[in-house]
C-alpha positions in Angstrom: 0.1 -0.1 0.0 1.1 3.6 -0.6 2.0 5.3 2.9 2.5 8.8 1.8 0.3 11.5 0.1 1.5 13.0 -3.2 2.7 11.3 -6.4 2.5 7.5 -6.2 5.3 5.3 -7.8 5.6 1.6 -8.6 8.8 0.0 -8.3 9.5 -3.0 -10.5 12.1 -5.7 -9.9 13.1 -8.1 -12.7 14.4 -11.7 -12.6 17.8 -10.6 -13.7 17.9 -8.0 -11.0 17.0 -4.8 -12.9 15.0 -2.2 -11.3 13.0 0.9 -12.3 10.6 3.4 -10.9 7.3 4.3 -12.7 4.5 6.7 -11.9 1.3 4.8 -10.9 -0.3 7.1 -13.6 1.4 5.0 -16.2 -0.8 2.1 -15.5 -4.3 2.7 -16.9 -7.2 1.6 -14.8 -9.2 -1.2 -16.8 -11.9 -3.7 -16.2 -10.7 -7.1 -14.8 -10.1 -9.7 -17.3 -8.5 -7.7 -20.0 -5.2 -8.3 -21.9 -3.6 -5.2 -20.1 -0.9 -3.0 -21.6 2.8 -3.3 -21.9 4.3 -2.8 -18.4 7.8 -3.6 -19.1 9.9 -4.3 -22.2 11.8 -7.4 -21.2 13.9 -10.3 -22.5 12.0 -13.8 -22.3 14.6 -14.4 -19.2 13.9 -11.2 -17.5 10.3 -10.9 -16.5 9.0 -8.6 -13.8 9.1 -10.8 -10.5 7.9 -8.3 -7.9 6.2 -4.9 -7.7 6.2 -2.4 -4.7 4.4 0.7 -4.0 6.4 3.8 -3.3 6.6 7.7 -2.9 9.5 10.2 -3.5 10.4 10.4 0.0 10.3 6.8 1.0 13.2 4.6 2.1 13.8 1.1 0.5 15.5 -1.8 2.3 16.9 -4.3 -0.2 17.2 -7.7 1.2 19.8 -10.2 -0.8 20.8 -13.5 -1.2 24.0 -12.9 0.9 21.7 -12.3 4.0 22.5 -8.5 3.9 20.1 -5.5 4.0 21.0 -2.4 1.9 19.2 0.9 2.6 18.6 3.4 -0.2 16.3 6.2 -1.1 13.4 5.7 -3.5 14.6 8.7 -5.4 17.9 6.9 -6.2 16.0 4.2 -8.3 15.8 5.4 -11.9 12.5 6.8 -13.0 11.6 5.3 -16.4 8.9 4.6 -18.8 6.9 1.5 -19.1 8.9 0.4 -22.1 12.3 0.7 -20.5 14.1 -2.3 -19.3 15.6 -1.0 -16.0 18.9 -0.7 -14.5 21.0 -3.3 -12.7 20.3 -3.0 -8.9 23.6 -4.6 -8.2 25.7 -1.7 -9.8 23.3 1.0 -8.2 23.8 -0.3 -4.7 27.4 -1.8 -5.0 26.6 -5.4 -4.4 29.4 -8.0 -3.7 30.3 -10.5 -6.4 27.5 -13.0 -6.6 25.1 -11.0 -4.5 21.5 -10.5 -5.8 18.3 -8.9 -4.7 15.8 -11.2 -2.9 13.0 -8.9 -2.0 12.4 -5.3 -1.0 10.6 -3.5 1.5 9.3 0.1 0.9 8.1 2.7 3.5 8.7 6.0 5.4 11.3 6.9 8.0 8.6 7.4 10.5 7.3 3.9 9.8 10.6 2.3 10.6 10.8 4.1 14.0 7.9 1.9 15.4 6.5 -1.6 15.1 7.9 -4.6 13.6 9.0 -6.1 10.0 7.6 -9.5 9.6 9.5 -11.8 7.1 8.3 -14.9 5.5 10.3 -17.5 3.2 9.4 -19.9 0.6 9.6 -22.8 3.0 7.1 -21.4 5.3 9.5 -19.8 7.9 8.5 -16.6 9.6 10.3 -14.0 11.7 9.5 -10.7 13.4 12.0 -8.0 14.2 11.6 -4.5 15.7 11.7 -2.2 12.7 13.7 0.3 14.7 16.8 -2.1 14.2 16.8 -1.3 10.5 16.2 2.5 11.1 19.4 2.5 13.2 21.6 1.2 10.2 24.9 3.1 10.1 26.4 1.2 7.2 25.3 1.0 3.6 24.7 -2.7 4.1 24.3 -4.9 7.2 23.9 -8.3 8.2 20.2 -9.4 8.3 17.6 -12.1 8.3 19.4 -15.3 8.4 17.8 -17.7 5.7 18.7 -21.5 5.4 20.3 -22.6 2.2 17.9 -23.5 -0.5 15.3 -21.1 0.9 14.4 -17.5 0.1 12.5 -14.6 1.3 9.1 -14.2 -0.4 7.5 -11.3 1.6 8.1 -8.6 4.0 5.5 -6.5 5.8 5.2 -3.8 8.5 3.1 -4.2 11.6 2.1 -2.5 14.7 2.3 -5.9 16.5 -1.3 -6.6 16.5 -2.1 -8.0 13.2 -2.9 -11.6 12.1 -0.8 -13.4 9.6 -2.0 -15.1 6.5 0.4 -17.5 4.8 -0.8 -18.7 1.5 0.9 -21.7 -0.4 1.1 -22.2 -4.2 -0.9 -25.3 -4.1 -4.0 -23.5 -2.6 -3.6 -23.8 1.2 -3.5 -20.9 3.8 -2.8 -20.5 7.4 -3.9 -17.7 9.6 -2.4 -16.9 13.0 -2.0 -14.2 15.6 1.1 -12.0 14.9 1.9 -12.5 18.7 2.7 -16.3 18.0 6.0 -15.1 16.5 8.3 -14.0 19.2 10.5 -10.9 18.2 14.1 -11.8 17.4 17.1 -9.8 16.4 18.0 -8.5 12.9 20.5 -11.3 12.1 18.5 -14.3 13.6 16.7 -16.9 11.7 12.9 -17.6 11.5 10.5 -20.1 13.0 8.0 -22.4 11.4 5.0 -20.4 10.3 3.1 -22.9 8.2 3.5 -26.7 7.6 3.7 -27.3 3.9 3.0 -30.5 2.0 5.8 -32.1 0.0 6.4 -30.3 -3.3 4.5 -27.1 -2.0 5.9 -23.6 -1.3 4.9 -20.5 0.3 3.5 -18.0 -2.4 3.0 -15.0 -0.2 2.0 -13.3 3.1 -0.5 -10.9 3.9 -1.1 -9.0 7.4 -4.7 -8.4 8.2 -7.4 -7.5 10.8 -10.9 -8.3 11.4 -13.2 -7.2 8.5 -10.4 -7.3 6.0 -10.5 -9.2 2.6 -7.9 -11.4 1.4 -7.2 -11.3 -2.4 -5.5 -14.4 -4.0 -3.9 -14.2 -7.6 -2.9 -17.2 -9.6 -0.3 -17.8 -12.3 -3.0 -18.5 -15.0 -4.8 -15.1 -14.3 -7.6 -15.9 -11.8 -8.2 -14.0 -8.8 -10.6 -14.0 -5.8 -11.3 -12.1 -2.7 -12.6 -13.7 0.5 -13.2 -12.4 4.0 -10.5 -12.9 6.5 -12.9 -14.6 8.9 -13.3 -17.5 6.3 -9.8 -18.6 7.4 -10.0 -20.4 10.6 -7.6 -18.9 13.2 -5.1 -21.4 14.2 -1.6 -21.5 15.9 1.6 -20.9 14.1 2.9 -24.0 12.2 -0.4 -25.4 11.3 -1.3 -26.9 7.9 -4.0 -24.5 7.2 -7.2 -24.7 5.2 -8.2 -24.7 1.5 -7.7 -21.3 -0.2 -8.2 -22.4 -3.7 -10.5 -25.2 -5.0 -9.0 -26.0 -8.4 -5.3 -25.2 -9.0 -5.2 -27.4 -12.2 -7.7 -24.9 -13.7 -6.4 -21.6 -12.3 -2.8 -22.3 -11.9 -0.7 -22.1 -8.6 -1.3 -19.1 -6.3 1.5 -16.5 -7.0 0.5 -13.9 -4.4 -1.8 -13.1 -1.6 -2.9 -9.5 -0.7 -4.9 -7.6 2.0 -7.4 -5.7 0.1 -10.1 -3.1 1.1 -13.2 -1.9 -0.8 -11.2 1.2 -2.1 -8.2 -0.7 -3.3 -7.0 -1.7 -6.8 -4.9 -4.6 -7.9 -1.9 -4.2 -10.3 -0.8 -7.4 -12.0 2.4 -8.1 -14.2 2.8 -10.9 -16.5 6.1 -12.9 -17.6 5.6 -11.2 -21.2 5.7 -7.8 -19.7 2.0 -7.0 -19.7 0.2 -5.3 -16.9 -3.4 -4.7 -15.9 -4.8 -2.5 -13.0 -8.4 -2.9 -11.8 -10.5 -2.4 -8.9 -11.1 -5.2 -6.4 -14.8 -4.4 -6.3 -14.8 -5.8 -10.0 -14.1 -9.2 -8.3 -17.1 -10.5 -6.2 -16.6 -11.8 -2.7 -16.6 -15.4 -2.4 -15.8 -18.3 0.1 -12.1 -19.0 0.6 -12.3 -22.4 -1.1 -13.5 -21.2 -4.6 -11.5 -21.0 -7.8 -12.0 -17.4 -8.4 -12.7 -15.5 -11.7 -10.4 -14.4 -14.6 -8.8 -11.2 -13.8 -6.2 -11.1 -16.7 -6.5 -12.6 -20.2 -3.0 -14.1 -21.0 -1.4 -15.0 -24.1 -0.5 -18.5 -24.7 2.6 -19.6 -22.6 2.4 -16.2 -20.6 1.7 -16.3 -16.8 1.1 -13.8 -14.1 4.4 -13.1 -12.3 3.7 -10.4 -9.8 0.8 -8.7 -7.9 0.4 -5.3 -5.9 -2.4 -3.7 -4.1 -2.7 -0.1 -4.3 -5.0 2.5 -3.0 -7.3 4.1 -5.7 -6.3 7.9 -6.4 -9.4 10.1 -6.1 -11.5 10.8 -9.2 -9.6 8.2 -11.4 -11.7 6.8 -14.1 -11.6 3.4 -15.9 -9.8 3.6 -19.3 -10.2 1.3 -22.3 -6.3 1.0 -22.6 -4.8 0.1 -25.8 -1.2 0.1 -27.2 
């Protein structure tokens, strides 16, 4: 979500570690189920793999495969058009040889002065650290967030300490438990078991939510659904969870799970560089175990690669976008 007033940006990170900053207005609002527009000119091997909401004055924490955290201002990321390929984040931030960006967190300085950062990994591990530990960084990069070999970060979110955590797997399961089940640990510590995954499954994403919120799930084949948080049984950390998606063969694996309110929009990016932005209200509220509806019309062999929830700017109209 966007945390500041003023001009809203989207930061796009690609598979090969290129990054760029684009105004949110570059992505026209359409009806769900369309083909979208070109969101990035990419090589076949360099699809967008993550999207982040940002404003000019925000700070970015870049977590890498070397278990380090780099801190940088949003303004240092190059502002480019939808058709540009981006700049190598390794060169922008002076990475070590073999170091690569795993995931980013974007927010304000004031946000980092309070609450917690919650981390989730592909193997279902979770960790909670006081955000102030990252606000006090004195070096360009510090040791942070120990991740086991073969695992990787898939999500980072900020919380005031009173949220509920929803962990969604690629094969259609989801676990919900109180944030307080995760004891705070230091910046360089490892995580604990957040959800028990079946063999061959992996964590797709994490959402922090509260009573009354909706959970929006997105799949690789362009399906999406929104379900009330209360549909997901509250359990303890480490549980196997409940069904979140009825027919993975039809819809494709889950690639992201988002907290979504009535006034929000969802921005999707595909592996072929197409993007679509639509209101969550275009996707009717259904039970957690449904298969959802088509939210993006994909070309053959294309797949949804990244999803982002944004707050709808006031007075914005739906456009029939074309190239």
